[in-house]
CHARMM-style PDB file with segment names, atoms N, HN, CA, C and O in Angstrom:
ATOM      1  N   UNK     1     -16.101  -5.198 -16.846  1.00  0.00      PROA
ATOM      2  CA  UNK     1     -15.731  -4.423 -15.688  1.00  0.00      PROA
ATOM      3  C   UNK     1     -16.924  -4.384 -14.735  1.00  0.00      PROA
ATOM      4  O   UNK     1     -18.053  -4.122 -15.152  1.00  0.00      PROA
ATOM      5  N   UNK     2     -16.665  -4.647 -13.454  1.00  0.00      PROA
ATOM      6  HN  UNK     2     -15.748  -4.860 -13.116  1.00  0.00      PROA
ATOM      7  CA  UNK     2     -17.742  -4.696 -12.473  1.00  0.00      PROA
ATOM      8  C   UNK     2     -17.465  -3.747 -11.321  1.00  0.00      PROA
ATOM      9  O   UNK     2     -16.317  -3.437 -11.002  1.00  0.00      PROA
ATOM     10  N   UNK     3     -18.549  -3.298 -10.707  1.00  0.00      PROA
ATOM     11  HN  UNK     3     -19.482  -3.550 -10.966  1.00  0.00      PROA
ATOM     12  CA  UNK     3     -18.414  -2.469  -9.511  1.00  0.00      PROA
ATOM     13  C   UNK     3     -18.156  -3.378  -8.315  1.00  0.00      PROA
ATOM     14  O   UNK     3     -18.326  -4.595  -8.398  1.00  0.00      PROA
ATOM     15  N   UNK     4     -17.746  -2.777  -7.210  1.00  0.00      PROA
ATOM     16  HN  UNK     4     -17.608  -1.788  -7.143  1.00  0.00      PROA
ATOM     17  CA  UNK     4     -17.518  -3.557  -5.995  1.00  0.00      PROA
ATOM     18  C   UNK     4     -18.812  -4.227  -5.534  1.00  0.00      PROA
ATOM     19  O   UNK     4     -18.794  -5.368  -5.072  1.00  0.00      PROA
ATOM     20  N   UNK     5     -19.922  -3.524  -5.658  1.00  0.00      PROA
ATOM     21  HN  UNK     5     -19.937  -2.597  -6.033  1.00  0.00      PROA
ATOM     22  CA  UNK     5     -21.213  -4.097  -5.261  1.00  0.00      PROA
ATOM     23  C   UNK     5     -21.571  -5.292  -6.136  1.00  0.00      PROA
ATOM     24  O   UNK     5     -22.052  -6.307  -5.632  1.00  0.00      PROA
ATOM     25  N   UNK     6     -21.341  -5.180  -7.437  1.00  0.00      PROA
ATOM     26  HN  UNK     6     -20.951  -4.356  -7.847  1.00  0.00      PROA
ATOM     27  CA  UNK     6     -21.646  -6.294  -8.344  1.00  0.00      PROA
ATOM     28  C   UNK     6     -20.801  -7.519  -8.002  1.00  0.00      PROA
ATOM     29  O   UNK     6     -21.301  -8.643  -8.029  1.00  0.00      PROA
ATOM     30  N   UNK     7     -19.542  -7.310  -7.684  1.00  0.00      PROA
ATOM     31  HN  UNK     7     -19.136  -6.397  -7.662  1.00  0.00      PROA
ATOM     32  CA  UNK     7     -18.688  -8.438  -7.298  1.00  0.00      PROA
ATOM     33  C   UNK     7     -19.260  -9.131  -6.070  1.00  0.00      PROA
ATOM     34  O   UNK     7     -19.358 -10.357  -6.027  1.00  0.00      PROA
ATOM     35  N   UNK     8     -19.637  -8.339  -5.073  1.00  0.00      PROA
ATOM     36  HN  UNK     8     -19.557  -7.343  -5.107  1.00  0.00      PROA
ATOM     37  CA  UNK     8     -20.169  -8.899  -3.824  1.00  0.00      PROA
ATOM     38  C   UNK     8     -21.475  -9.639  -4.060  1.00  0.00      PROA
ATOM     39  O   UNK     8     -21.643 -10.768  -3.599  1.00  0.00      PROA
ATOM     40  N   UNK     9     -22.403  -9.009  -4.777  1.00  0.00      PROA
ATOM     41  HN  UNK     9     -22.267  -8.092  -5.151  1.00  0.00      PROA
ATOM     42  CA  UNK     9     -23.715  -9.627  -4.968  1.00  0.00      PROA
ATOM     43  C   UNK     9     -23.659 -10.838  -5.895  1.00  0.00      PROA
ATOM     44  O   UNK     9     -24.469 -11.756  -5.757  1.00  0.00      PROA
ATOM     45  N   UNK    10     -22.723 -10.854  -6.827  1.00  0.00      PROA
ATOM     46  HN  UNK    10     -22.066 -10.109  -6.938  1.00  0.00      PROA
ATOM     47  CA  UNK    10     -22.550 -12.035  -7.684  1.00  0.00      PROA
ATOM     48  C   UNK    10     -22.224 -13.272  -6.858  1.00  0.00      PROA
ATOM     49  O   UNK    10     -22.560 -14.391  -7.245  1.00  0.00      PROA
ATOM     50  N   UNK    11     -21.573 -13.068  -5.726  1.00  0.00      PROA
ATOM     51  HN  UNK    11     -21.300 -12.159  -5.412  1.00  0.00      PROA
ATOM     52  CA  UNK    11     -21.215 -14.175  -4.844  1.00  0.00      PROA
ATOM     53  C   UNK    11     -22.248 -14.386  -3.741  1.00  0.00      PROA
ATOM     54  O   UNK    11     -22.069 -15.247  -2.879  1.00  0.00      PROA
ATOM     55  N   UNK    12     -23.312 -13.615  -3.763  1.00  0.00      PROA
ATOM     56  HN  UNK    12     -23.457 -12.916  -4.463  1.00  0.00      PROA
ATOM     57  CA  UNK    12     -24.393 -13.780  -2.805  1.00  0.00      PROA
ATOM     58  C   UNK    12     -24.043 -13.364  -1.391  1.00  0.00      PROA
ATOM     59  O   UNK    12     -24.599 -13.897  -0.431  1.00  0.00      PROA
ATOM     60  N   UNK    13     -23.129 -12.418  -1.250  1.00  0.00      PROA
ATOM     61  HN  UNK    13     -22.677 -11.985  -2.030  1.00  0.00      PROA
ATOM     62  CA  UNK    13     -22.702 -11.970   0.074  1.00  0.00      PROA
ATOM     63  C   UNK    13     -23.390 -10.669   0.464  1.00  0.00      PROA
ATOM     64  O   UNK    13     -23.639  -9.806  -0.377  1.00  0.00      PROA
ATOM     65  N   UNK    14     -23.692 -10.542   1.747  1.00  0.00      PROA
ATOM     66  HN  UNK    14     -23.490 -11.243   2.431  1.00  0.00      PROA
ATOM     67  CA  UNK    14     -24.194  -9.272   2.263  1.00  0.00      PROA
ATOM     68  C   UNK    14     -23.000  -8.380   2.582  1.00  0.00      PROA
ATOM     69  O   UNK    14     -21.857  -8.836   2.614  1.00  0.00      PROA
ATOM     70  N   UNK    15     -23.280  -7.111   2.816  1.00  0.00      PROA
ATOM     71  HN  UNK    15     -24.208  -6.740   2.790  1.00  0.00      PROA
ATOM     72  CA  UNK    15     -22.201  -6.200   3.205  1.00  0.00      PROA
ATOM     73  C   UNK    15     -21.582  -6.640   4.527  1.00  0.00      PROA
ATOM     74  O   UNK    15     -20.370  -6.535   4.709  1.00  0.00      PROA
ATOM     75  N   UNK    16     -22.402  -7.130   5.444  1.00  0.00      PROA
ATOM     76  HN  UNK    16     -23.387  -7.216   5.295  1.00  0.00      PROA
ATOM     77  CA  UNK    16     -21.891  -7.596   6.733  1.00  0.00      PROA
ATOM     78  C   UNK    16     -20.993  -8.814   6.553  1.00  0.00      PROA
ATOM     79  O   UNK    16     -19.919  -8.886   7.150  1.00  0.00      PROA
ATOM     80  N   UNK    17     -21.422  -9.763   5.740  1.00  0.00      PROA
ATOM     81  HN  UNK    17     -22.294  -9.705   5.255  1.00  0.00      PROA
ATOM     82  CA  UNK    17     -20.612 -10.965   5.507  1.00  0.00      PROA
ATOM     83  C   UNK    17     -19.265 -10.615   4.881  1.00  0.00      PROA
ATOM     84  O   UNK    17     -18.236 -11.166   5.274  1.00  0.00      PROA
ATOM     85  N   UNK    18     -19.267  -9.713   3.921  1.00  0.00      PROA
ATOM     86  HN  UNK    18     -20.102  -9.266   3.602  1.00  0.00      PROA
ATOM     87  CA  UNK    18     -18.017  -9.320   3.282  1.00  0.00      PROA
ATOM     88  C   UNK    18     -17.140  -8.545   4.261  1.00  0.00      PROA
ATOM     89  O   UNK    18     -15.923  -8.726   4.288  1.00  0.00      PROA
ATOM     90  N   UNK    19     -17.752  -7.690   5.057  1.00  0.00      PROA
ATOM     91  HN  UNK    19     -18.741  -7.543   5.036  1.00  0.00      PROA
ATOM     92  CA  UNK    19     -17.006  -6.967   6.083  1.00  0.00      PROA
ATOM     93  C   UNK    19     -16.345  -7.916   7.062  1.00  0.00      PROA
ATOM     94  O   UNK    19     -15.187  -7.722   7.432  1.00  0.00      PROA
ATOM     95  N   UNK    20     -17.071  -8.939   7.484  1.00  0.00      PROA
ATOM     96  HN  UNK    20     -18.011  -9.096   7.183  1.00  0.00      PROA
ATOM     97  CA  UNK    20     -16.503  -9.945   8.390  1.00  0.00      PROA
ATOM     98  C   UNK    20     -15.340 -10.668   7.728  1.00  0.00      PROA
ATOM     99  O   UNK    20     -14.314 -10.906   8.365  1.00  0.00      PROA
ATOM    100  N   UNK    21     -15.488 -11.013   6.474  1.00  0.00      PROA
ATOM    101  HN  UNK    21     -16.321 -10.820   5.956  1.00  0.00      PROA
ATOM    102  CA  UNK    21     -14.437 -11.709   5.729  1.00  0.00      PROA
ATOM    103  C   UNK    21     -13.184 -10.843   5.605  1.00  0.00      PROA
ATOM    104  O   UNK    21     -12.065 -11.341   5.734  1.00  0.00      PROA
ATOM    105  N   UNK    22     -13.374  -9.562   5.358  1.00  0.00      PROA
ATOM    106  HN  UNK    22     -14.283  -9.158   5.253  1.00  0.00      PROA
ATOM    107  CA  UNK    22     -12.255  -8.637   5.169  1.00  0.00      PROA
ATOM    108  C   UNK    22     -11.782  -8.000   6.475  1.00  0.00      PROA
ATOM    109  O   UNK    22     -10.802  -7.254   6.489  1.00  0.00      PROA
ATOM    110  N   UNK    23     -12.485  -8.301   7.577  1.00  0.00      PROA
ATOM    111  HN  UNK    23     -13.281  -8.907   7.565  1.00  0.00      PROA
ATOM    112  CA  UNK    23     -12.170  -7.741   8.893  1.00  0.00      PROA
ATOM    113  C   UNK    23     -12.293  -6.212   8.915  1.00  0.00      PROA
ATOM    114  O   UNK    23     -11.441  -5.506   9.453  1.00  0.00      PROA
ATOM    115  N   UNK    24     -13.370  -5.736   8.318  1.00  0.00      PROA
ATOM    116  HN  UNK    24     -14.063  -6.310   7.880  1.00  0.00      PROA
ATOM    117  CA  UNK    24     -13.735  -4.320   8.357  1.00  0.00      PROA
ATOM    118  C   UNK    24     -15.231  -4.240   8.662  1.00  0.00      PROA
ATOM    119  O   UNK    24     -15.933  -5.250   8.603  1.00  0.00      PROA
ATOM    120  N   UNK    25     -15.709  -3.066   8.981  1.00  0.00      PROA
ATOM    121  HN  UNK    25     -15.140  -2.245   9.029  1.00  0.00      PROA
ATOM    122  CA  UNK    25     -17.134  -2.914   9.285  1.00  0.00      PROA
ATOM    123  C   UNK    25     -17.977  -2.953   8.008  1.00  0.00      PROA
ATOM    124  O   UNK    25     -17.492  -2.687   6.909  1.00  0.00      PROA
ATOM    125  N   UNK    26     -19.236  -3.290   8.190  1.00  0.00      PROA
ATOM    126  HN  UNK    26     -19.630  -3.506   9.083  1.00  0.00      PROA
ATOM    127  CA  UNK    26     -20.144  -3.274   7.041  1.00  0.00      PROA
ATOM    128  C   UNK    26     -20.296  -1.840   6.525  1.00  0.00      PROA
ATOM    129  O   UNK    26     -20.574  -1.629   5.345  1.00  0.00      PROA
ATOM    130  N   UNK    27     -20.115  -0.872   7.399  1.00  0.00      PROA
ATOM    131  HN  UNK    27     -19.889  -1.044   8.358  1.00  0.00      PROA
ATOM    132  CA  UNK    27     -20.163   0.541   7.001  1.00  0.00      PROA
ATOM    133  C   UNK    27     -19.022   0.866   6.028  1.00  0.00      PROA
ATOM    134  O   UNK    27     -19.209   1.620   5.073  1.00  0.00      PROA
ATOM    135  N   UNK    28     -17.844   0.293   6.279  1.00  0.00      PROA
ATOM    136  HN  UNK    28     -17.692  -0.319   7.055  1.00  0.00      PROA
ATOM    137  CA  UNK    28     -16.710   0.490   5.372  1.00  0.00      PROA
ATOM    138  C   UNK    28     -17.042  -0.065   3.998  1.00  0.00      PROA
ATOM    139  O   UNK    28     -16.768   0.577   2.983  1.00  0.00      PROA
ATOM    140  N   UNK    29     -17.633  -1.259   3.959  1.00  0.00      PROA
ATOM    141  HN  UNK    29     -17.855  -1.780   4.784  1.00  0.00      PROA
ATOM    142  CA  UNK    29     -18.026  -1.866   2.682  1.00  0.00      PROA
ATOM    143  C   UNK    29     -19.048  -0.970   1.990  1.00  0.00      PROA
ATOM    144  O   UNK    29     -18.952  -0.722   0.788  1.00  0.00      PROA
ATOM    145  N   UNK    30     -20.019  -0.491   2.746  1.00  0.00      PROA
ATOM    146  HN  UNK    30     -20.097  -0.692   3.723  1.00  0.00      PROA
ATOM    147  CA  UNK    30     -21.046   0.389   2.186  1.00  0.00      PROA
ATOM    148  C   UNK    30     -20.414   1.645   1.586  1.00  0.00      PROA
ATOM    149  O   UNK    30     -20.769   2.051   0.480  1.00  0.00      PROA
ATOM    150  N   UNK    31     -19.492   2.250   2.302  1.00  0.00      PROA
ATOM    151  HN  UNK    31     -19.203   1.920   3.200  1.00  0.00      PROA
ATOM    152  CA  UNK    31     -18.836   3.463   1.804  1.00  0.00      PROA
ATOM    153  C   UNK    31     -18.019   3.185   0.545  1.00  0.00      PROA
ATOM    154  O   UNK    31     -18.006   4.004  -0.374  1.00  0.00      PROA
ATOM    155  N   UNK    32     -17.342   2.050   0.492  1.00  0.00      PROA
ATOM    156  HN  UNK    32     -17.352   1.385   1.239  1.00  0.00      PROA
ATOM    157  CA  UNK    32     -16.530   1.708  -0.677  1.00  0.00      PROA
ATOM    158  C   UNK    32     -17.407   1.443  -1.895  1.00  0.00      PROA
ATOM    159  O   UNK    32     -17.037   1.783  -3.019  1.00  0.00      PROA
ATOM    160  N   UNK    33     -18.570   0.834  -1.671  1.00  0.00      PROA
ATOM    161  HN  UNK    33     -18.870   0.558  -0.759  1.00  0.00      PROA
ATOM    162  CA  UNK    33     -19.482   0.571  -2.782  1.00  0.00      PROA
ATOM    163  C   UNK    33     -20.106   1.867  -3.303  1.00  0.00      PROA
ATOM    164  O   UNK    33     -20.422   1.984  -4.487  1.00  0.00      PROA
ATOM    165  N   UNK    34     -20.276   2.817  -2.418  1.00  0.00      PROA
ATOM    166  HN  UNK    34     -20.020   2.722  -1.456  1.00  0.00      PROA
ATOM    167  CA  UNK    34     -20.863   4.106  -2.791  1.00  0.00      PROA
ATOM    168  C   UNK    34     -19.872   4.964  -3.578  1.00  0.00      PROA
ATOM    169  O   UNK    34     -20.247   5.625  -4.546  1.00  0.00      PROA
ATOM    170  N   UNK    35     -18.608   4.951  -3.157  1.00  0.00      PROA
ATOM    171  HN  UNK    35     -18.303   4.414  -2.370  1.00  0.00      PROA
ATOM    172  CA  UNK    35     -17.571   5.749  -3.822  1.00  0.00      PROA
ATOM    173  C   UNK    35     -16.226   5.057  -3.637  1.00  0.00      PROA
ATOM    174  O   UNK    35     -15.602   5.156  -2.580  1.00  0.00      PROA
ATOM    175  N   UNK    36     -15.793   4.362  -4.671  1.00  0.00      PROA
ATOM    176  HN  UNK    36     -16.300   4.281  -5.529  1.00  0.00      PROA
ATOM    177  CA  UNK    36     -14.558   3.576  -4.574  1.00  0.00      PROA
ATOM    178  C   UNK    36     -13.340   4.317  -5.115  1.00  0.00      PROA
ATOM    179  O   UNK    36     -12.298   3.707  -5.353  1.00  0.00      PROA
ATOM    180  N   UNK    37     -13.466   5.624  -5.308  1.00  0.00      PROA
ATOM    181  HN  UNK    37     -14.313   6.119  -5.115  1.00  0.00      PROA
ATOM    182  CA  UNK    37     -12.335   6.371  -5.870  1.00  0.00      PROA
ATOM    183  C   UNK    37     -11.149   6.453  -4.916  1.00  0.00      PROA
ATOM    184  O   UNK    37     -10.012   6.601  -5.363  1.00  0.00      PROA
ATOM    185  N   UNK    38     -11.394   6.358  -3.614  1.00  0.00      PROA
ATOM    186  HN  UNK    38     -12.318   6.237  -3.251  1.00  0.00      PROA
ATOM    187  CA  UNK    38     -10.316   6.462  -2.630  1.00  0.00      PROA
ATOM    188  C   UNK    38     -10.111   5.171  -1.847  1.00  0.00      PROA
ATOM    189  O   UNK    38      -9.689   5.214  -0.691  1.00  0.00      PROA
ATOM    190  N   UNK    39     -10.398   4.041  -2.446  1.00  0.00      PROA
ATOM    191  HN  UNK    39     -10.740   4.006  -3.385  1.00  0.00      PROA
ATOM    192  CA  UNK    39     -10.265   2.764  -1.756  1.00  0.00      PROA
ATOM    193  C   UNK    39      -8.791   2.496  -1.432  1.00  0.00      PROA
ATOM    194  O   UNK    39      -7.907   2.737  -2.254  1.00  0.00      PROA
ATOM    195  N   UNK    40      -8.550   1.999  -0.234  1.00  0.00      PROA
ATOM    196  HN  UNK    40      -9.268   1.803   0.434  1.00  0.00      PROA
ATOM    197  CA  UNK    40      -7.182   1.675   0.172  1.00  0.00      PROA
ATOM    198  C   UNK    40      -6.679   0.485  -0.635  1.00  0.00      PROA
ATOM    199  O   UNK    40      -7.441  -0.423  -0.971  1.00  0.00      PROA
ATOM    200  N   UNK    41      -5.391   0.504  -0.937  1.00  0.00      PROA
ATOM    201  HN  UNK    41      -4.773   1.241  -0.664  1.00  0.00      PROA
ATOM    202  CA  UNK    41      -4.790  -0.593  -1.702  1.00  0.00      PROA
ATOM    203  C   UNK    41      -4.977  -1.932  -1.008  1.00  0.00      PROA
ATOM    204  O   UNK    41      -5.196  -2.947  -1.669  1.00  0.00      PROA
ATOM    205  N   UNK    42      -4.892  -1.946   0.323  1.00  0.00      PROA
ATOM    206  HN  UNK    42      -4.714  -1.121   0.860  1.00  0.00      PROA
ATOM    207  CA  UNK    42      -5.035  -3.204   1.057  1.00  0.00      PROA
ATOM    208  C   UNK    42      -6.434  -3.786   0.885  1.00  0.00      PROA
ATOM    209  O   UNK    42      -6.588  -5.001   0.754  1.00  0.00      PROA
ATOM    210  N   UNK    43      -7.442  -2.939   0.885  1.00  0.00      PROA
ATOM    211  HN  UNK    43      -7.317  -1.952   0.992  1.00  0.00      PROA
ATOM    212  CA  UNK    43      -8.815  -3.418   0.703  1.00  0.00      PROA
ATOM    213  C   UNK    43      -9.054  -3.825  -0.744  1.00  0.00      PROA
ATOM    214  O   UNK    43      -9.746  -4.809  -1.006  1.00  0.00      PROA
ATOM    215  N   UNK    44      -8.495  -3.088  -1.669  1.00  0.00      PROA
ATOM    216  HN  UNK    44      -7.933  -2.289  -1.456  1.00  0.00      PROA
ATOM    217  CA  UNK    44      -8.620  -3.447  -3.081  1.00  0.00      PROA
ATOM    218  C   UNK    44      -7.975  -4.805  -3.345  1.00  0.00      PROA
ATOM    219  O   UNK    44      -8.503  -5.604  -4.118  1.00  0.00      PROA
ATOM    220  N   UNK    45      -6.855  -5.062  -2.716  1.00  0.00      PROA
ATOM    221  HN  UNK    45      -6.426  -4.412  -2.088  1.00  0.00      PROA
ATOM    222  CA  UNK    45      -6.185  -6.360  -2.855  1.00  0.00      PROA
ATOM    223  C   UNK    45      -7.063  -7.489  -2.333  1.00  0.00      PROA
ATOM    224  O   UNK    45      -7.081  -8.581  -2.902  1.00  0.00      PROA
ATOM    225  N   UNK    46      -7.787  -7.229  -1.256  1.00  0.00      PROA
ATOM    226  HN  UNK    46      -7.772  -6.342  -0.793  1.00  0.00      PROA
ATOM    227  CA  UNK    46      -8.692  -8.245  -0.705  1.00  0.00      PROA
ATOM    228  C   UNK    46      -9.816  -8.556  -1.691  1.00  0.00      PROA
ATOM    229  O   UNK    46     -10.186  -9.716  -1.870  1.00  0.00      PROA
ATOM    230  N   UNK    47     -10.356  -7.523  -2.328  1.00  0.00      PROA
ATOM    231  HN  UNK    47     -10.055  -6.581  -2.184  1.00  0.00      PROA
ATOM    232  CA  UNK    47     -11.386  -7.733  -3.348  1.00  0.00      PROA
ATOM    233  C   UNK    47     -10.838  -8.581  -4.494  1.00  0.00      PROA
ATOM    234  O   UNK    47     -11.473  -9.540  -4.931  1.00  0.00      PROA
ATOM    235  N   UNK    48      -9.655  -8.215  -4.969  1.00  0.00      PROA
ATOM    236  HN  UNK    48      -9.139  -7.436  -4.614  1.00  0.00      PROA
ATOM    237  CA  UNK    48      -9.057  -8.930  -6.098  1.00  0.00      PROA
ATOM    238  C   UNK    48      -8.823 -10.397  -5.751  1.00  0.00      PROA
ATOM    239  O   UNK    48      -9.068 -11.278  -6.575  1.00  0.00      PROA
ATOM    240  N   UNK    49      -8.358 -10.655  -4.554  1.00  0.00      PROA
ATOM    241  HN  UNK    49      -8.160  -9.939  -3.885  1.00  0.00      PROA
ATOM    242  CA  UNK    49      -8.084 -12.027  -4.129  1.00  0.00      PROA
ATOM    243  C   UNK    49      -9.379 -12.813  -3.895  1.00  0.00      PROA
ATOM    244  O   UNK    49      -9.518 -13.942  -4.367  1.00  0.00      PROA
ATOM    245  N   UNK    50     -10.310 -12.220  -3.174  1.00  0.00      PROA
ATOM    246  HN  UNK    50     -10.197 -11.303  -2.791  1.00  0.00      PROA
ATOM    247  CA  UNK    50     -11.555 -12.914  -2.823  1.00  0.00      PROA
ATOM    248  C   UNK    50     -12.405 -13.251  -4.041  1.00  0.00      PROA
ATOM    249  O   UNK    50     -13.048 -14.300  -4.086  1.00  0.00      PROA
ATOM    250  N   UNK    51     -12.408 -12.363  -5.025  1.00  0.00      PROA
ATOM    251  HN  UNK    51     -11.887 -11.511  -4.989  1.00  0.00      PROA
ATOM    252  CA  UNK    51     -13.274 -12.547  -6.183  1.00  0.00      PROA
ATOM    253  C   UNK    51     -12.508 -12.949  -7.440  1.00  0.00      PROA
ATOM    254  O   UNK    51     -13.074 -13.013  -8.531  1.00  0.00      PROA
ATOM    255  N   UNK    52     -11.227 -13.216  -7.274  1.00  0.00      PROA
ATOM    256  HN  UNK    52     -10.768 -13.163  -6.387  1.00  0.00      PROA
ATOM    257  CA  UNK    52     -10.380 -13.699  -8.370  1.00  0.00      PROA
ATOM    258  C   UNK    52     -10.497 -12.811  -9.616  1.00  0.00      PROA
ATOM    259  O   UNK    52     -10.755 -13.287 -10.721  1.00  0.00      PROA
ATOM    260  N   UNK    53     -10.298 -11.517  -9.399  1.00  0.00      PROA
ATOM    261  HN  UNK    53     -10.088 -11.130  -8.500  1.00  0.00      PROA
ATOM    262  CA  UNK    53     -10.342 -10.552 -10.495  1.00  0.00      PROA
ATOM    263  C   UNK    53      -9.055  -9.735 -10.516  1.00  0.00      PROA
ATOM    264  O   UNK    53      -8.336  -9.643  -9.521  1.00  0.00      PROA
ATOM    265  N   UNK    54      -8.789  -9.149 -11.671  1.00  0.00      PROA
ATOM    266  HN  UNK    54      -9.373  -9.224 -12.479  1.00  0.00      PROA
ATOM    267  CA  UNK    54      -7.624  -8.286 -11.823  1.00  0.00      PROA
ATOM    268  C   UNK    54      -8.040  -6.838 -11.581  1.00  0.00      PROA
ATOM    269  O   UNK    54      -9.221  -6.494 -11.631  1.00  0.00      PROA
ATOM    270  N   UNK    55      -7.051  -6.008 -11.321  1.00  0.00      PROA
ATOM    271  HN  UNK    55      -6.092  -6.287 -11.280  1.00  0.00      PROA
ATOM    272  CA  UNK    55      -7.296  -4.581 -11.080  1.00  0.00      PROA
ATOM    273  C   UNK    55      -8.129  -3.965 -12.202  1.00  0.00      PROA
ATOM    274  O   UNK    55      -9.059  -3.201 -11.942  1.00  0.00      PROA
ATOM    275  N   UNK    56      -7.799  -4.292 -13.428  1.00  0.00      PROA
ATOM    276  HN  UNK    56      -7.044  -4.912 -13.639  1.00  0.00      PROA
ATOM    277  CA  UNK    56      -8.495  -3.717 -14.585  1.00  0.00      PROA
ATOM    278  C   UNK    56      -9.931  -4.212 -14.742  1.00  0.00      PROA
ATOM    279  O   UNK    56     -10.692  -3.663 -15.539  1.00  0.00      PROA
ATOM    280  N   UNK    57     -10.306  -5.248 -13.986  1.00  0.00      PROA
ATOM    281  HN  UNK    57      -9.688  -5.694 -13.339  1.00  0.00      PROA
ATOM    282  CA  UNK    57     -11.663  -5.789 -14.059  1.00  0.00      PROA
ATOM    283  C   UNK    57     -12.625  -5.088 -13.102  1.00  0.00      PROA
ATOM    284  O   UNK    57     -13.830  -5.338 -13.130  1.00  0.00      PROA
ATOM    285  N   UNK    58     -12.088  -4.207 -12.253  1.00  0.00      PROA
ATOM    286  HN  UNK    58     -11.109  -4.004 -12.230  1.00  0.00      PROA
ATOM    287  CA  UNK    58     -12.899  -3.542 -11.235  1.00  0.00      PROA
ATOM    288  C   UNK    58     -13.119  -2.087 -11.626  1.00  0.00      PROA
ATOM    289  O   UNK    58     -12.173  -1.361 -11.934  1.00  0.00      PROA
ATOM    290  N   UNK    59     -14.387  -1.672 -11.607  1.00  0.00      PROA
ATOM    291  HN  UNK    59     -15.155  -2.262 -11.357  1.00  0.00      PROA
ATOM    292  CA  UNK    59     -14.702  -0.269 -11.871  1.00  0.00      PROA
ATOM    293  C   UNK    59     -14.503   0.515 -10.586  1.00  0.00      PROA
ATOM    294  O   UNK    59     -15.165   0.242  -9.584  1.00  0.00      PROA
ATOM    295  N   UNK    60     -13.605   1.479 -10.605  1.00  0.00      PROA
ATOM    296  HN  UNK    60     -13.067   1.700 -11.419  1.00  0.00      PROA
ATOM    297  CA  UNK    60     -13.354   2.328  -9.445  1.00  0.00      PROA
ATOM    298  C   UNK    60     -13.872   3.725  -9.752  1.00  0.00      PROA
ATOM    299  O   UNK    60     -13.315   4.436 -10.589  1.00  0.00      PROA
ATOM    300  N   UNK    61     -14.918   4.101  -9.083  1.00  0.00      PROA
ATOM    301  HN  UNK    61     -15.370   3.524  -8.403  1.00  0.00      PROA
ATOM    302  CA  UNK    61     -15.528   5.406  -9.311  1.00  0.00      PROA
ATOM    303  C   UNK    61     -16.699   5.601  -8.374  1.00  0.00      PROA
ATOM    304  O   UNK    61     -16.807   4.942  -7.340  1.00  0.00      PROA
ATOM    305  N   UNK    62     -17.569   6.515  -8.749  1.00  0.00      PROA
ATOM    306  HN  UNK    62     -17.481   7.051  -9.589  1.00  0.00      PROA
ATOM    307  CA  UNK    62     -18.767   6.722  -7.931  1.00  0.00      PROA
ATOM    308  C   UNK    62     -19.967   6.934  -8.824  1.00  0.00      PROA
ATOM    309  OT1 UNK    62     -21.078   7.127  -8.330  1.00  0.00      PROA
TER     310      UNK     62
END
């Protein structure tokens, strides 16, 4: 199980690069990495697709 930050850094992406890819601000990425308990389903789906992981593989918490 990995955090959102671990998924991003494993792929060598900055918060800005991931924000650009997901069409959200780098601030949104920063907030989600800090506390992912209230992440929107649409953004979670983007993480799952981009990093080829299942819902159960992502740690959602703070």
